[in-house]
Each structure stands twice: as C-alpha cells, then as structure tokens.
C-alpha positions in Angstrom: -3.6 30.9 -5.8 -3.9 27.1 -5.2 -0.7 25.2 -5.9 -1.3 22.0 -8.0 1.5 19.5 -8.2 1.9 16.4 -10.4 4.3 13.9 -8.6 6.0 11.2 -10.5 8.0 8.3 -8.9 10.5 7.2 -11.6 13.2 4.5 -12.0 14.9 4.1 -15.3 12.0 5.7 -17.3 14.0 7.7 -19.9 11.7 6.3 -22.7 8.6 7.8 -21.2 9.4 10.5 -18.7 9.7 13.4 -21.2 6.3 13.0 -22.6 4.7 12.4 -19.2 6.2 15.6 -17.8 5.2 17.7 -20.7 1.6 16.4 -20.6 1.3 16.9 -16.9 2.4 20.5 -17.2 -0.7 21.2 -19.2 -2.8 20.6 -16.0 -0.7 21.5 -13.0 1.5 24.4 -11.8 4.6 22.2 -11.2 5.8 18.7 -11.9 7.9 16.9 -9.3 9.9 13.8 -10.3 11.5 11.6 -7.7 14.4 9.9 -9.6 14.8 6.7 -7.5 18.5 6.0 -8.2 18.0 5.6 -12.0 21.1 4.5 -14.0 19.8 6.1 -17.2 18.9 9.7 -18.3 15.6 9.9 -16.4 16.6 12.8 -14.2 18.3 14.7 -17.0 15.3 14.4 -19.3 12.8 15.3 -16.6 14.7 18.5 -15.8 15.0 19.4 -19.5 11.3 19.1 -19.9 10.4 21.4 -17.0 10.2 19.1 -13.9 11.7 19.7 -10.5 13.7 16.6 -9.7 14.3 14.9 -6.3 17.2 12.4 -6.6 17.8 9.3 -4.5 21.5 8.3 -4.7 20.5 4.6 -4.9 17.3 2.7 -5.7 15.2 2.5 -2.6 11.8 1.4 -3.9 8.5 2.8 -5.1 7.3 3.6 -1.6 10.5 5.6 -0.8 9.9 7.7 -3.9 6.3 8.3 -2.9 7.4 9.3 0.6 9.9 11.8 -0.8 7.2 13.3 -3.1 4.8 13.7 -0.1 7.5 15.4 1.9 8.3 17.8 -0.9 4.6 18.6 -1.4 4.2 19.3 2.3 7.2 21.6 2.3 5.8 23.5 -0.7 2.4 23.8 1.0 0.7 22.3 -2.0 -3.1 22.4 -2.2 -3.5 19.5 -4.6 -1.1 16.6 -5.3 -1.6 14.1 -8.1 0.6 11.0 -8.1 1.1 9.4 -11.5 3.4 6.6 -12.6 6.4 7.4 -14.8 6.2 4.3 -17.0 3.5 5.4 -19.3 0.7 3.3 -17.9 -1.4 6.3 -16.8 -2.7 9.0 -19.1 -1.8 12.5 -17.9 -4.8 13.8 -19.9 -7.0 12.2 -17.2 -5.5 14.4 -14.4 -8.4 16.9 -14.6 -10.9 14.1 -14.0 -9.3 13.3 -10.7 -8.8 16.9 -9.7 -12.4 17.8 -10.6 -13.8 15.1 -8.3 -11.5 16.2 -5.6 -12.6 19.9 -5.7 -16.2 19.6 -6.8 -17.2 16.9 -4.3 -14.9 18.2 -1.5 -13.2 14.8 -0.8 -9.7 14.3 0.5 -8.5 11.5 -1.8 -9.5 10.4 -5.3 -8.2 7.1 -6.7 -8.1 6.3 -10.4 -9.5 2.8 -10.7 -8.8 0.3 -13.6 -11.8 -1.7 -12.7 -14.7 0.8 -12.7 -16.9 0.6 -15.8 -14.4 -2.0 -17.3 -12.6 0.7 -19.3 -9.2 -1.1 -19.2 -8.3 -4.5 -20.6 -6.1 -5.6 -17.7 -4.2 -8.9 -18.3 -6.1 -11.7 -16.5 -3.2 -12.7 -14.2 -2.7 -9.1 -13.2 -6.4 -8.5 -12.6 -6.8 -11.5 -10.3 -3.7 -10.6 -8.3 -4.8 -7.0 -7.8 -8.3 -8.1 -6.8 -6.8 -10.5 -4.1 -4.7 -7.7 -2.7 -7.6 -5.2 -2.9 -9.9 -7.6 -1.0 -7.3 -7.9 1.7 -6.8 -4.2 1.8 -10.5 -3.5 2.0 -10.9 -5.8 4.9 -8.1 -4.1 6.8 -9.1 -0.5 6.0 -12.9 -0.7 5.8 -12.6 1.3 2.6 -14.5 -0.4 -0.3 -12.1 0.5 -3.1 -12.0 -1.5 -6.4 -8.2 -0.9 -7.1 -6.1 -0.7 -4.0 -2.8 -0.8 -6.0 -3.6 2.1 -8.3 -0.8 4.7 -8.2 -2.9 7.3 -10.0 -4.3 9.4 -7.1 -5.2 12.9 -6.2 -4.8 14.3 -2.7 -6.3 17.4 -1.1 -4.2 19.7 1.2 -5.7 18.0 4.2 -4.6 14.6 2.9 -1.2 15.8 1.9 -0.5 17.2 5.4 -2.0 14.1 7.1 -0.2 11.3 5.3 3.4 10.4 6.0 4.3 7.1 4.2 7.0 4.9 5.6 6.8 1.7 3.5 9.6 1.6 0.9 8.1 -1.0 -1.4 4.8 -1.3 -3.4 2.8 -1.9 -0.3 2.9 1.8 0.3 -0.4 2.0 -1.6 -2.0 -0.2 1.1 -0.2 1.8 3.9 -1.7 5.0 2.5 -5.2 3.5 2.4 -4.8 2.4 6.0 -3.7 5.9 7.0 -6.7 7.4 5.1 -8.9 5.1 7.1 -7.2 5.9 10.4 -7.3 9.7 9.8 -11.0 9.6 8.8 -10.2 11.1 5.4 -12.9 11.0 2.7 -12.3 9.0 -0.5 -13.7 8.6 -3.9 -12.9 6.5 -7.0 -13.1 7.4 -10.7 -12.6 5.1 -13.7 -9.4 5.5 -15.7 -7.8 3.8 -18.6 -4.4 2.1 -18.4 -1.9 1.1 -21.1 0.0 -2.1 -20.7 1.8 -1.8 -24.0 5.5 -2.4 -23.9 5.4 -4.6 -20.8 6.0 -1.7 -18.4 6.4 -3.8 -15.3 10.0 -4.2 -14.2 9.3 -7.1 -11.8 8.0 -10.6 -12.3 4.3 -10.5 -11.4 4.2 -13.6 -9.2 6.9 -12.8 -6.6 6.0 -9.1 -6.8 2.4 -9.8 -6.1 3.2 -12.2 -3.2 5.5 -9.6 -1.7 2.8 -6.9 -1.9 0.2 -9.3 -0.4 2.4 -10.2 2.5 3.1 -6.6 3.3 -0.6 -5.8 3.0 -1.4 -8.5 5.5 1.3 -7.1 7.8 -0.5 -3.8 7.9 -3.9 -5.5 8.4 -2.6 -7.7 11.2 -1.4 -4.6 13.1 -4.9 -3.0 12.8 -6.7 -6.3 13.7 -4.3 -8.1 16.0 -7.0 -10.0 17.9 -8.2 -11.6 14.7 -4.8 -12.3 13.2 -2.9 -13.4 16.4 -5.4 -13.7 19.3 -7.8 -16.2 17.8 -5.2 -18.5 16.3 -3.3 -18.3 19.6 -6.3 -19.4 21.6 -6.9 -22.3 19.2 -3.3 -23.5 19.6 -3.5 -23.2 23.4 -6.7 -25.3 23.4 -5.1 -28.0 21.1 -2.0 -28.0 23.2 -4.0 -28.5 26.3 -6.0 -31.4 24.8 -2.7 -33.1 23.8 -1.3 -32.5 27.3 -4.4 -34.1 28.8 -4.0 -37.1 26.5 -0.4 -37.5 27.7 -1.4 -37.3 31.4 -4.3 -39.7 30.9 -2.2 -42.3 29.2 0.6 -41.9 31.7 -1.6 -42.1 34.9 -4.1 -44.6 33.8 -2.3 -46.9 31.4 1.4 -46.4 32.2 2.0 -45.2 28.7 4.5 -42.4 27.9 3.3 -40.6 24.7 6.3 -38.5 24.1 4.9 -37.2 20.8 1.8 -35.9 22.5 3.9 -34.3 25.2 6.2 -32.5 22.8 3.4 -31.4 20.6 1.5 -30.1 23.6 4.4 -28.0 24.8 5.2 -26.6 21.4 1.6 -25.7 20.6 0.9 -24.3 24.1 3.9 -22.1 24.0 3.3 -20.9 20.4 -0.4 -20.1 21.3 0.7 -18.2 24.4 3.2 -16.1 22.4 0.5 -15.3 19.8 -2.0 -14.3 22.5 0.5 -12.1 24.1 1.4 -10.6 20.8 -2.2 -9.8 20.1 -2.7 -8.1 23.4 0.5 -6.0 23.0 -0.4 -4.9 19.5 -4.0 -4.2 20.5 -2.8 -2.0 23.4 -0.3 -0.2 21.2 -2.9 0.4 18.4 -5.4 1.7 21.0 -2.9 4.1 22.4 -1.9 5.4 19.0 -5.5 5.9 18.0 -6.2 7.8 21.2 -3.1 10.0 20.7 -3.7 10.8 17.1 
C-alpha cells in the first residue's frame, strides 16, 4: 500500500497547528510536523492531534525544517509527500488536488500556485516580490513556474529520494527547483487559494524578500558562472586595460603621471581577473558534478 505523508514545517504555530493536522489526516496516512525550535505548544498540540513530531532543539530556519522532513520521508520510504505550511495560509482540503495531478499525470513534483487563474488576492507588495524572485528562479532553473516560493507542494517517490535540501532559510524553495531541474524531474503546477488573514508572516517582507532574492541569485550564479562572473570579469579587464593604456600614453608622450588612472587600472584588472578565474573554477566544478550525477 502506498504511503502518503503530509509534512508540515512549524515554528510557534500553536494557534493553527491542531486544525491543520486534523484536516491533513483526512487525506494522508500520516502527518509529520517538524517543530523548528518553537517556544510555544506547537509540538505538544501536534502530537495530541495525531502527528508524528520531529523536534529541533533551536530554531534553524524553514529550509532546515524542510530538510528534516525530506530525510524522514526518505527513511519511511514514502510514496507521496505533500509539504504544507503550518501557519494556516494553505488549505489542507486542497491536498487531493495536488496528489491527483501527481498520480494521474505521472509527474514527479506538483506545485500549488497562488497566481494561476487569479484565485488568490495576494497583497500587492507580496505579489511583486514573489514575481521578482520567481523570474530569477525561472532563469536559473529553466522551469517556467508561476510561484517559485510556494511551500504547498507534492512529491513523488522518485522526487523524494532524489532531493536532499541543504539551504536553511527560505531560499530552500529555489534550491529544490534547481535540483528538480538538475535531476531532470518532471513538474506541474495547479492553482490554489491562500489565506493571508491574521498576518501570518513572522518576518518583515522587505528584508525577508531581499534575503531570499540574494540567496536565489547565489544558486543561479553557481549554475551560470560564465554569465554571472565571466562576462563582468572580462568587462573589468578590458576597462582596466584601457585605463592602463591611458596612463602609459600620458606618461610616455606627455610626461604626465595619472595616478588615478594607474590605480583604477590595477584594481579593475585584478578584480576582473579574479572574477574570470572564479567563473572558470565554478564552471569546471558544475560540469564535473553534472557528469558524476
């Protein structure tokens, strides 16, 4: 019999965790809750309502909770794993929608998107931020998703066994997309509804969004090192060389010492050389990893 799991990362979610666990149990065989160092009764209430709880002694981050849930699902040899947030944004009654697409269309990963069919009234600032992050993620992964930051996802057995997240923060969503792309896993999206009642976010959206975008760009830069480091490095080397030529021309032909041009030339040339070397090293490493796996 296929084992279906609902996996919930949770940090101080005592107000919502009981209801989410109970609803999830209507559609899966077991609910796993990763209590990420909560200081309230999240773990206690999750257990009381029928969940198996994985506890972190201290708060490590959303990505760390997702990694623990993946590891547990792998150890239990799960056939289907559905990740769903513990703050009440996602509706557990939509779990069958994701699982049906996963099984009926034989895909490896299904993402519940807030932006398909305009079913969700996402706050404007949040919508724009997510779309910027999604655009960056799409470029880096070549996966045309509409909601790269959605935590409501379903994974097949193949995906569960293939994905091993390492990112501790919210950028784990992008990291997983990158690994889906690298592993050649198939992916689909379905529209979902999301509730923003009660201001469920625990972080200020601006620094939080910037942090996620920076980490997203980090993963993309590793996959496309020539574009992110090589081309800018070549540009800096060329500019540095031009400034160096100007210094030599002024010194040899006009007896002028343009110290500003000399210093700028040295700095830009060295910076460009370092970027070019970085791009070559990362490109070589990425190629070796792809050939190995």
